[in-house]
C-alpha positions in Angstrom: 25.1 6.9 32.1 26.8 7.1 28.8 24.5 6.1 25.9 25.6 5.1 22.5 22.8 5.8 20.0 22.5 4.8 16.3 19.8 5.0 13.7 19.3 3.9 10.1 21.8 1.0 9.7 20.2 -0.3 6.5 22.0 -3.7 6.5 25.4 -2.1 6.7 27.1 -4.7 8.7 30.6 -3.3 8.3 29.5 0.2 9.5 27.7 -1.3 12.4 30.8 -3.2 13.4 32.7 0.1 13.3 30.1 1.7 15.5 30.4 -1.0 18.1 34.2 -0.5 18.2 33.6 3.2 18.8 31.1 2.4 21.5 33.7 0.2 23.3 36.5 2.7 22.9 34.2 5.4 24.5 33.0 3.2 27.3 29.3 3.4 26.5 27.2 1.9 29.3 24.2 1.0 27.1 23.4 1.1 23.4 20.2 2.3 21.7 19.1 1.5 18.1 16.5 3.8 16.6 15.4 1.5 13.9 15.8 0.7 10.2 18.2 -2.2 10.8 16.8 -3.7 7.5 16.1 -2.1 4.2 18.6 -1.7 1.4 17.5 0.7 -1.2 19.6 0.2 -4.3 19.0 3.8 -5.4 20.9 5.2 -2.4 23.4 2.6 -1.1 26.4 1.0 -2.8 27.5 -1.8 -0.5 25.5 -4.6 -2.0 28.4 -7.2 -1.7 28.8 -6.7 2.0 25.3 -5.9 3.2 23.5 -8.3 5.6 20.4 -7.6 7.5 20.9 -10.9 9.4 24.4 -10.0 10.6 23.2 -6.5 11.7 20.3 -8.1 13.5 22.6 -10.5 15.3 24.8 -7.6 16.5 21.8 -5.7 17.6 20.4 -8.5 19.6 23.7 -9.2 21.3 24.7 -5.6 22.1 21.8 -3.2 22.4 19.7 -2.5 25.5 16.9 -0.6 23.7 15.8 -1.1 20.1 12.8 0.2 18.3 11.3 -0.5 14.8 11.8 1.7 11.8 9.6 1.7 8.7 11.9 -0.5 6.8 12.0 -3.0 9.7 8.2 -3.2 9.7 8.1 -3.8 5.9 10.8 -6.5 6.2 8.7 -8.2 8.9 5.5 -7.7 6.9 4.0 -5.7 9.8 1.8 -2.7 9.4 2.5 0.4 11.5 0.0 1.7 14.1 -0.1 5.2 12.5 -0.8 5.7 8.8 -2.1 9.3 8.6 -5.5 8.0 7.6 -4.4 5.7 4.9 -6.0 2.2 5.1 -3.6 -0.5 4.1 -5.2 -3.2 2.0 -4.9 -6.9 3.1 -2.7 -7.7 0.1 -0.3 -4.8 0.7 2.9 -6.9 1.1 2.1 -9.0 -1.9 1.5 -6.1 -4.2 3.8 -4.9 -7.0 5.6 -1.8 -5.6 4.1 0.4 -8.4 0.6 -0.8 -7.4 1.3 0.2 -3.8 2.4 3.7 -5.0 -0.7 4.0 -7.1 -3.2 3.2 -4.4 -1.4 5.0 -1.6 -1.2 8.3 -3.6 2.2 9.0 -2.0 0.9 9.1 1.6 3.0 6.1 2.8 6.4 4.6 1.8 6.2 1.9 -0.8 9.7 0.5 -0.8 10.0 0.2 -4.5 13.8 0.4 -4.4 14.4 -2.2 -1.6 16.2 -5.4 -2.5 15.3 -8.7 -0.9 17.2 -9.3 2.3 18.7 -12.4 4.0 16.4 -12.5 7.1 14.9 -15.8 8.0 11.5 -16.3 9.8 13.0 -16.0 13.3 14.6 -12.7 12.3 11.4 -11.4 10.9 9.6 -12.4 14.1 12.1 -10.5 16.1 11.5 -7.4 14.0 7.8 -7.8 14.2 8.0 -7.8 18.0 10.0 -4.6 18.3 8.2 -1.7 19.9 7.4 1.4 17.9 8.7 3.5 20.7 10.4 3.2 24.2 10.0 5.5 27.1 12.5 5.0 29.9 13.9 7.0 32.8 16.6 4.4 33.5 19.4 6.5 31.9 18.8 9.0 34.7 16.5 11.3 32.7 13.2 10.7 30.9 14.0 9.6 27.3 11.8 8.8 24.4 13.4 6.6 21.7 11.7 6.2 18.3 12.6 6.0 14.7 10.7 9.2 13.9 8.4 11.7 15.6 5.1 11.2 17.4 2.5 10.2 16.2 4.4 8.6 13.2 6.9 6.8 15.5 8.1 4.4 12.7 8.4 7.0 9.9 6.0 5.0 7.7 4.2 8.0 6.2 5.9 10.3 3.7 5.1 13.4 5.8 8.1 15.1 7.4 7.8 17.5 10.3 8.6 21.0 9.0 6.6 23.6 11.1 6.3 24.2 14.8 2.6 23.4 14.9 3.3 19.8 13.8 5.1 19.2 17.1 2.2 20.2 19.4 1.1 16.6 19.9 4.7 15.5 20.6 5.1 18.1 23.4 1.8 17.0 24.9 2.8 13.3 24.7 6.2 14.0 26.3 4.6 16.0 29.1 2.1 13.3 29.8 4.9 10.7 30.0 7.4 12.9 31.9 9.9 12.8 29.0 12.6 15.4 28.7 14.4 14.3 25.6 13.0 12.7 22.4 15.6 11.0 20.2 14.8 10.0 16.6 16.5 9.4 13.2 14.9 8.6 9.9 15.4 11.9 8.2 19.0 11.3 7.2 20.0 14.8 8.1 23.5 16.1 7.3 23.7 17.7 10.8 22.0 17.0 14.1 18.6 18.6 14.3 16.9 20.2 17.3 13.5 21.4 18.3 12.6 23.0 21.6 9.2 23.0 23.2 7.6 26.3 22.2 9.7 26.6 19.1 12.9 27.7 20.9 11.0 30.2 23.0 9.1 31.6 20.0 5.3 31.1 19.9 4.7 31.5 16.2 3.4 28.2 15.1 4.5 28.3 11.4 8.1 28.9 12.0 10.6 26.1 11.1 10.3 23.3 13.6 13.7 21.7 13.4 17.0 23.5 13.1 20.2 21.7 12.1 23.4 22.8 13.8 26.8 22.1 12.1 28.6 21.0 15.3 29.7 17.7 16.9 29.2 18.7 20.5 26.1 20.0 22.3 25.0 20.8 25.8 21.3 19.7 25.9 20.5 21.4 29.3 17.2 20.7 31.0 14.7 21.9 28.4 12.1 19.7 26.8 13.8 18.8 23.5 13.6 16.8 20.3 16.8 15.6 18.8 17.1 14.2 15.2 20.3 12.2 14.8 22.4 11.5 11.7 22.2 8.0 10.2 24.7 5.3 10.5 24.5 4.6 6.8 24.6 7.3 4.1 26.8 9.5 2.1 30.4 10.1 3.2 30.5 12.8 5.8 26.8 12.4 6.6 27.0 9.5 9.0 27.6 9.4 12.7 27.5 7.6 16.0 26.0 9.5 18.9 27.1 9.5 22.5 24.8 11.0 25.1 26.2 11.5 28.6 23.0 11.8 30.7 24.9 13.0 33.8 26.2 16.2 32.3 23.7 16.3 29.4 26.4 16.4 26.8 25.8 15.1 23.3 28.7 14.2 21.0 28.5 13.0 17.3 31.4 10.9 16.1 31.7 10.7 12.3 32.2 7.2 10.9 34.1 7.0 7.6 
């Protein structure tokens, strides 16, 4: 099966349309969205006149087989994540001033102070609210875990990024228990595709760097238990991409979207 995978759309309807054309040209069998369909942070993006979370959501609903929620999707749907790294969200969280959210969270979770209001209606918000935080499936011909970020923070709602090998121990256990070979995530907006192998790439030292980015567009994933961090659909020029994963030959290809 040939999977087309995207992450971090951030209301970029034009770029999503381009990705769908690439998917069609490359004869993708199924499409996967790793979240953050919504969420336009004015500090990072410059396509305010063409952005539309609603248009993006319509395209996702019509074309994608598997879709999971990202942290911005949950916020747009006024839905709290299951994992919060111990932070207890107050009942009035979504009605708070962003600066108040930052104050009480002490930087432990994202507060969305730069996000502009979107064009989603109640039905759209309900769709986002119902999205799973992760999907495990063997239908592509190999056990895959799809999520916006890394277990246990599947939605990327906390501000903690995985940096060291020991932070992946729970992920490897979770993947083993669920017979998953490949875990695909986005969220980190990496310049290049990032990889982490169970055991730290055959090295046991737990404090070594967990995820290594490789400046290439083509990869053979082989049969090892593996975490893959994919580039975003929306971001700075040269830092965005559409991913194609051929599950039969275990080939991964990143296609840059201008």
